[in-house]
C-alpha positions in Angstrom: -25.7 -0.6 -2.2 -25.3 -1.1 -5.8 -23.7 -4.3 -7.3 -20.5 -3.8 -9.5 -21.6 -3.0 -13.1 -21.4 -5.3 -16.3 -18.4 -6.1 -18.3 -18.3 -4.9 -21.9 -21.1 -6.1 -24.2 -24.0 -6.2 -21.5 -25.1 -2.8 -22.1 -26.4 -2.3 -18.9 -25.5 0.4 -16.5 -22.1 0.8 -15.1 -21.3 0.7 -11.4 -20.9 4.2 -10.0 -23.2 6.3 -11.7 -25.6 8.3 -10.0 -24.5 7.0 -6.4 -21.3 8.3 -6.5 -20.7 11.2 -3.9 -18.4 14.4 -4.6 -16.6 13.2 -1.5 -12.9 12.6 -1.2 -12.1 9.2 -2.6 -9.4 6.8 -2.0 -6.4 5.6 -4.0 -5.5 2.0 -4.6 -7.2 -0.8 -3.2 -4.1 -2.5 -3.0 -5.2 -5.5 -1.4 -2.5 -8.0 -2.6 -0.6 -7.9 0.8 -0.9 -11.3 2.7 2.4 -10.5 4.3 4.0 -11.6 7.4 1.7 -11.4 9.9 4.1 -12.9 12.3 7.0 -11.0 11.0 5.4 -7.6 11.3 3.7 -8.4 14.7 7.2 -9.6 16.1 8.5 -6.2 15.1 6.2 -4.7 17.1 7.0 -6.4 20.2 8.1 -4.1 23.2 8.0 -0.9 21.4 4.2 -0.2 20.4 5.0 0.5 16.7 7.6 -0.5 14.2 10.6 1.7 14.9 12.7 -0.1 12.2 11.7 -2.3 9.5 13.7 -5.0 7.5 10.9 -6.4 5.5 12.3 -9.7 4.5 12.2 -13.0 6.4 15.0 -11.7 8.6 12.6 -8.9 10.1 11.4 -11.3 12.7 14.6 -12.5 13.2 16.4 -9.2 13.6 13.6 -7.9 15.6 15.8 -6.9 18.8 18.0 -5.0 16.4 15.5 -3.1 14.9 13.8 -2.1 17.9 16.8 -0.5 19.7 16.8 3.3 20.5 19.0 5.1 18.1 18.0 8.4 19.7 22.1 9.1 20.4 22.7 8.9 16.7 24.2 11.7 15.3 24.7 12.3 11.5 27.9 11.4 10.0 30.5 13.9 8.5 29.1 12.7 5.2 25.7 14.0 5.7 22.1 12.1 5.2 21.8 12.4 1.3 20.1 9.5 0.0 22.5 7.3 -2.5 22.2 8.1 -5.9 21.2 5.8 -8.6 23.4 2.8 -9.0 25.2 3.2 -5.9 25.0 0.4 -3.3 27.2 1.5 -0.3 25.1 3.9 1.4 24.5 3.5 5.1 21.0 2.9 6.5 20.1 5.2 9.3 17.1 5.4 11.7 16.1 8.6 13.4 14.5 9.2 16.8 15.3 12.8 17.0 12.9 14.9 14.5 15.9 17.4 14.6 18.2 14.9 13.1 16.2 13.6 10.7 15.2 16.9 9.3 18.7 17.1 8.1 18.1 14.2 5.9 16.6 16.6 3.3 19.7 19.1 3.4 21.6 16.8 1.1 25.1 16.8 0.8 26.9 16.4 -2.6 26.4 13.2 -4.5 30.0 12.0 -4.6 30.2 12.8 -0.7 27.2 10.0 -0.4 28.9 7.5 -2.5 31.5 7.6 0.1 29.4 7.3 3.2 29.2 3.3 3.1 33.0 2.9 2.7 33.8 5.5 5.3 31.6 5.1 8.0 32.1 1.2 7.9 30.1 -0.2 10.9 31.3 2.6 13.4 29.5 5.8 13.9 31.3 9.3 14.6 30.8 8.7 18.5 32.2 5.2 18.4 29.1 3.3 18.9 28.2 0.5 16.1 25.0 -0.3 14.4 23.9 -4.0 14.0 25.8 -5.6 10.9 22.4 -5.7 9.1 21.6 -2.1 9.7 24.7 -0.8 8.1 23.6 -2.8 4.8 21.6 -1.6 1.8 21.5 1.8 0.3 17.9 2.8 1.5 16.9 5.1 4.4 14.1 4.4 6.8 12.6 7.8 8.2 11.5 6.8 11.3 8.7 9.3 12.8 8.8 12.8 11.9 11.1 15.2 9.5 9.6 17.8 12.0 11.6 20.4 13.6 13.2 22.1 10.5 9.7 22.4 8.9 6.8 22.1 11.1 3.8 21.2 9.0 0.2 21.9 10.6 -2.5 19.2 10.9 -6.1 19.6 11.0 -8.2 18.5 14.1 -9.1 15.9 14.9 -6.1 13.7 13.6 -5.8 10.2 13.9 -3.0 7.9 13.2 -4.3 4.9 15.1 -7.9 4.1 15.4 -7.7 1.3 18.0 -7.6 0.9 22.0 -10.6 3.3 22.5 -12.6 0.9 24.2 -16.0 1.7 25.7 -19.3 -0.2 25.0 -20.1 -0.7 21.4 -16.6 0.2 20.0 -13.7 -1.7 18.6 -11.6 -1.9 21.8 -9.0 -4.6 20.7 -6.7 -4.2 18.1 -2.7 -3.8 17.5 -1.4 -0.7 16.7 -2.4 0.3 13.2 -0.6 3.0 11.2 2.4 5.3 12.0 4.5 3.5 9.5 8.0 4.1 8.6 8.8 5.6 5.4 11.6 4.0 3.1 13.9 5.5 0.7 14.1 3.9 -2.8 15.9 6.7 -4.3 18.2 4.2 -5.8 15.1 3.6 -8.4 14.9 7.5 -9.5 16.0 7.8 -12.9 17.0 11.6 -12.1 19.9 12.2 -9.1 17.8 15.0 -7.8 14.6 13.4 -7.3 13.4 11.4 -4.2 11.3 8.4 -4.4 9.8 7.6 -0.8 7.5 4.6 0.3 5.4 4.3 3.2 5.9 0.5 4.7 2.4 -0.4 4.7 3.3 -4.1 5.1 4.2 -3.1 8.5 0.8 -3.3 9.6 -0.3 -5.9 11.8 -1.9 -7.9 9.0 1.0 -7.2 6.6 -1.1 -4.8 4.5 -2.5 -1.4 4.2 -6.3 -2.4 4.5 -5.8 -2.6 8.5 -6.1 1.2 8.2 -9.4 1.2 6.4 -11.2 -2.1 8.2 -10.4 -0.9 11.9 -11.6 2.8 10.9 -14.6 1.4 9.1 -15.3 -1.3 12.2 -15.0 1.4 14.6 -17.4 3.6 13.1 -20.0 1.0 12.5 -20.0 -0.1 16.0 -20.2 3.1 17.2 -23.3 3.9 15.0 -24.8 0.7 16.2 -24.8 -0.8 12.5 -22.4 -3.6 13.8 -24.0 -5.0 16.9 -21.8 -7.1 19.6 -21.1 -10.7 18.3 -22.3 -10.0 15.0 -21.4 -11.3 11.7 -19.1 -9.2 9.0 -19.1 -9.9 5.4 -16.6 -8.5 3.3 -15.9 -9.1 -0.5 -11.9 -8.9 -0.8 -9.1 -9.9 -3.0 -7.4 -10.8 0.2 -5.9 -8.2 2.5 -9.0 -6.6 3.4 -10.5 -10.0 4.3 -7.3 -10.6 6.7 -7.7 -7.5 8.5 -11.5 -8.3 9.1 -10.5 -11.9 10.1 -7.8 -10.5 12.8 -10.1 -7.6 13.9 -13.0 -10.0 14.2 -11.2 -12.7 16.3 -9.8 -10.0 18.8 -13.3 -8.4 19.5 -15.9 -11.3 19.3 -17.3 -11.0 15.6 -18.0 -14.0 13.3 -16.9 -13.0 9.8 -17.3 -14.5 6.1 -14.9 -13.2 3.6 -15.5 -13.7 0.0 -12.8 -13.7 -2.6 -11.9 -15.3 -6.1 -9.6 -17.7 -7.5 -7.0 -15.0 -8.4 -6.5 -14.8 -4.6 -3.2 -16.3 -3.3 -3.2 -19.5 -1.5 -1.2 -17.4 1.2 -4.0 -14.9 1.4 -6.6 -17.5 1.6 -4.9 -19.3 4.7 -4.5 -16.2 6.5 -8.1 -15.2 6.1 -9.1 -18.8 7.3 -6.5 -18.7 10.3 -8.6 -16.7 12.5 -11.8 -19.1 12.6 -14.2 -17.6 10.2 -15.4 -18.5 6.7 -13.7 -18.3 3.3 -15.5 -18.4 0.2 -13.9 -18.6 -3.1 -15.8 -17.7 -6.3 -14.6 -18.0 -10.1 -12.1 -15.3 -11.5 -12.6 -13.7 -14.6 -16.6 -13.7 -14.4 -18.6 -10.4 -15.7 -19.0 -7.9 -12.9 -22.8 -8.3 -13.1 -22.3 -11.8 -12.9 -24.0 -13.3 -9.6 -20.9 -15.4 -9.0 -18.9 -12.3 -9.1 -17.3 -12.1 -5.5 -18.7 -8.4 -4.6 -22.2 -9.6 -5.8 -22.0 -12.6 -3.9 -21.2 -10.6 -0.7 -24.1 -8.5 -1.5 -26.6 -11.4 -2.0 -25.5 -13.1 1.0 -26.1 -9.7 3.5 -29.6 -9.3 1.4 -30.5 -13.0 2.5 -29.2 -12.1 6.2 -30.4 -8.9 7.0 -28.7 -8.9 10.6 -25.4 -9.3 8.7 -22.9 -6.2 8.4 -21.2 -5.8 5.0 -18.4 -3.9 5.3 -18.9 -3.1 1.4 -15.3 -1.4 1.0 -16.3 -0.7 -3.0 -19.1 1.6 -2.1 -18.7 2.6 1.5 -17.3 6.3 1.8 -15.5 5.7 5.4 -13.1 3.7 2.9 -11.3 6.8 1.6 -12.2 8.9 5.0 -9.8 6.4 6.9 -6.8 7.3 4.5 -7.7 11.1 4.6 -7.4 10.8 8.7 -4.5 8.7 8.7 -2.1 8.1 5.7 -2.4 11.7 4.1 -1.6 13.4 7.6 1.3 10.9 8.1 2.8 11.6 4.5 2.9 15.2 5.4 4.4 14.8 8.7 7.0 12.3 7.6 8.2 14.6 4.6 8.1 17.8 7.0 5.2 18.9 3.9 7.9 18.6 1.1 5.8 16.1 -0.8 5.5 17.0 -4.3 3.9 14.0 -6.0 1.9 11.2 -4.4 1.5 7.9 -6.5 -0.5 4.7 -6.0 -2.6 2.3 -7.8 -6.0 1.9 -7.0 -8.9 -0.8 -6.6 -11.4 0.5 -4.3 -9.9 3.8 -4.8 -9.9 4.6 -0.7 -6.0 4.8 -0.5 -5.6 7.2 -3.5 -8.6 9.3 -2.9 -8.5 9.8 0.6 -5.0 10.5 1.1 -4.7 12.8 -2.1 -7.7 15.0 -0.9 -5.8 15.6 2.3 -2.1 16.2 0.7 -4.0 18.7 -1.8 -5.9 20.4 1.1 -2.6 21.0 2.7 -0.7 21.9 -0.8 -2.8 22.2 -3.9 0.3 21.9 -6.1 0.6 18.3 -4.8 0.3 16.1 -8.0 -1.1 12.9 -8.2 -0.2 10.1 -10.3 -2.1 6.8 -10.7 -0.7 3.7 -12.3 -2.9 1.1 -13.3 -2.6 -2.6 -14.5 -3.1 -3.0 -18.1 -6.3 -5.0 -18.2 -7.9 -2.8 -15.5 -10.6 -0.4 -16.8 -9.4 2.7 -14.7 -7.1 4.1 -17.4 -9.4 3.9 -20.3 -12.4 5.1 -18.3 -10.3 8.2 -16.9 -7.7 9.0 -19.5 -9.6 7.4 -22.7 -13.0 8.7 -21.9 -14.6 5.4 -22.4 -18.1 5.6 -20.9 -18.7 3.3 -18.1 -21.0 0.8 -20.2 -18.4 0.4 -22.6 -15.7 -0.7 -20.7 -14.1 -4.0 -21.5 -12.1 -5.4 -18.7 -9.2 -7.5 -19.4 -7.0 -10.2 -17.6 -3.9 -9.4 -15.3 -2.2 -11.4 -12.7 -1.4 -8.2 -10.3 -3.6 -8.8 -7.2 -5.3 -6.4 -5.0 -5.1 -3.3 -7.5 -7.0 -2.4 -10.8 -10.8 -3.1 -11.1 -13.5 -4.5 -13.8 -15.9 -1.8 -12.9 -15.9 1.9 -11.5 -16.7 1.5 -7.8 -18.2 4.8 -6.0 -15.0 5.0 -3.7 -13.0 5.8 -6.6 -12.7 9.6 -6.8 -11.1 10.6 -10.0 -11.3 14.1 -9.3 -8.1 14.1 -7.1 -5.9 12.0 -9.9 -3.7 14.6 -12.3 -2.3 11.7 -14.4 -2.4 8.1 -15.1 0.1 5.4 -16.7 -0.4 1.7 -17.6 2.0 -1.1 -16.1 1.8 -4.5 -17.2 2.1 -7.5 -14.9 5.7 -8.5 -15.8 7.0 -4.9 -14.8 5.3 -4.8 -11.7 6.6 -8.7 -10.5 10.1 -7.9 -11.7 10.3 -4.8 -9.8 9.2 -6.7 -6.7 12.5 -8.8 -7.2 14.7 -5.9 -7.9 13.5 -4.3 -4.6 14.1 -7.4 -2.7 17.4 -8.1 -4.2 18.7 -4.6 -3.6 16.9 -3.7 -0.2 16.2 -7.3 1.6 12.4 -6.1 2.0 10.1 -8.5 0.1 6.8 -6.6 -1.2 3.8 -7.6 -3.1 2.8 -7.1 -6.6 0.7 -3.8 -6.0 3.9 -2.6 -4.5 5.9 -3.4 -7.3 3.4 -1.6 -9.6 3.6 1.6 -7.5 7.6 1.7 -7.4 7.9 0.9 -11.2 5.5 3.9 -12.0 7.3 5.8 -9.5 10.4 5.1 -11.5 9.0 6.1 -14.7 7.6 9.4 -13.2 11.2 10.6 -11.6 12.7 10.9 -15.1 9.7 13.4 -15.9 9.5 15.7 -13.0 11.6 18.7 -12.0 14.9 18.1 -10.1 14.4 18.4 -6.3 10.5 16.4 -6.2 9.9 14.4 -3.5 7.5 11.5 -4.8 5.6 9.5 -2.3 4.3 6.3 -3.0 2.9 3.4 -0.9 4.0 -0.5 -0.4 0.5 -1.7 0.4 1.4 -5.1 1.3 4.0 -7.9 2.1 5.8 -10.1 -0.3 5.0 -13.3 2.1 1.9 -13.3 0.8 3.0 -14.1 -2.6 6.0 -16.9 -2.1 4.0 -19.3 -4.2 3.6 -16.6 -7.1 6.1 -13.7 -7.5 8.9 -15.4 -5.5 8.2 -18.7 -6.8 10.4 -19.3 -10.2 8.2 -21.6 -11.9 5.5 -19.4 -11.6 7.6 -16.4 -12.9 8.8 -18.4 -15.6 5.3 -18.8 -16.8 4.8 -15.2 -16.7 7.8 -14.3 -18.9 6.6 -16.7 -21.4 3.1 -15.1 -21.5 4.4 -11.9 -21.7 6.9 -13.2 -24.5 3.9 -14.6 -26.3 1.6 -11.5 -26.3 4.3 -9.3 -27.5 5.1 -11.8 -30.4 1.2 -12.0 -31.0 1.3 -8.3 -31.4 4.3 -8.4 -33.6 6.6 -6.9 -31.1 9.7 -8.9 -31.6 12.0 -6.4 -29.6 9.6 -6.4 -26.4 9.2 -10.3 -26.6 13.1 -10.4 -26.4 
């Protein structure tokens, strides 16, 4: 296990170096997701999975309506096309029958789609009615598979969830993880013929994509004996991984110590501490080789306590492997193999590395696009060709994405292109998604959706862009959805633009 590499000016070796394996990697740490644990668990009540997802505060309130059986639903005469950009009256549909869901990709003409909401009202062709909330918005949630028209093949073994295995020395207790709904955000597309779809990872039990990785890693560690019964788990985290560790520790009798930094939102800190373990907070902005850096603090703690189990999400190759076995197959299944572009930011790199490896194995023509916050070192390393020891990390406010060093779990061999996104673009996209769809998402989701929107203008007509919404906006109520905090971010952006002489951008 190696510590993170130094910040610029140190001249010491970088992080990944010789220890990086040539295995599949991951995309987007996307840890900034402290969300609606209670709401997301409420949505799973009585159905074992999230069958419909509203995403905002009403998620829990509308639980009963959201989990109804829509198996008798028939497509309307107006077809199932996603509304084109600028339309606001499309009908949200939930599909239990894969045969009906597959018809969604057989889109009708755009003008027919624009009439769907007005003509359908709240009554369906068979006379049945959907709850009023389900008839609002202009996104569609593809439940389960798009399967019967195109039956994608999946490798064996394929796991969409890692819990409920039971047995001695294994993680036997967990809520259902994975198999999340897919949301149509094509209203953000800059081309009518290009779809933007997003996996609702905030629908996992602790409100983030990290439940997938943590459950998988702990399951494997328990089976191998590295994690003994009633042992202590240590995790360096920007918040979401810590919440997942905390929940699974409480459910399975483990102790836990999670170490984060001051940038972590107060909501995420509170969630990590709510399950009875210890939360340690280190300074933000320290060099990657500083002993106070949260990753180094975790390494030191485990060195001083050999019996502790270090999750090591930045170096443990089980991280990308988890997404290779779960998120990748789900995206392939949910799009009936029609995904053409996968997009996700990276921090540990597990999400983008593992998911992309799977998708490229299924179809080598799938392109992988990675947005990176301005201030993170990934873009300069991969696109700019800056040597690892010369990287100079900057400051940015988006949580759970981007990095100040290159972790071994970030596999750039699967990344085809990258783009830089600034904080304000990410946060304002979060607000746009919330105000247009009723779904609250975190900052890394805003970064992904903003980049997907930009990408949609450059790809061929008929492309299907799939991204992820890594965590819930409930974890950032004190930041992204707080007007005073956002006003400060706008002023900082204006000042930075003026300092560069960019008056138009400042305005």
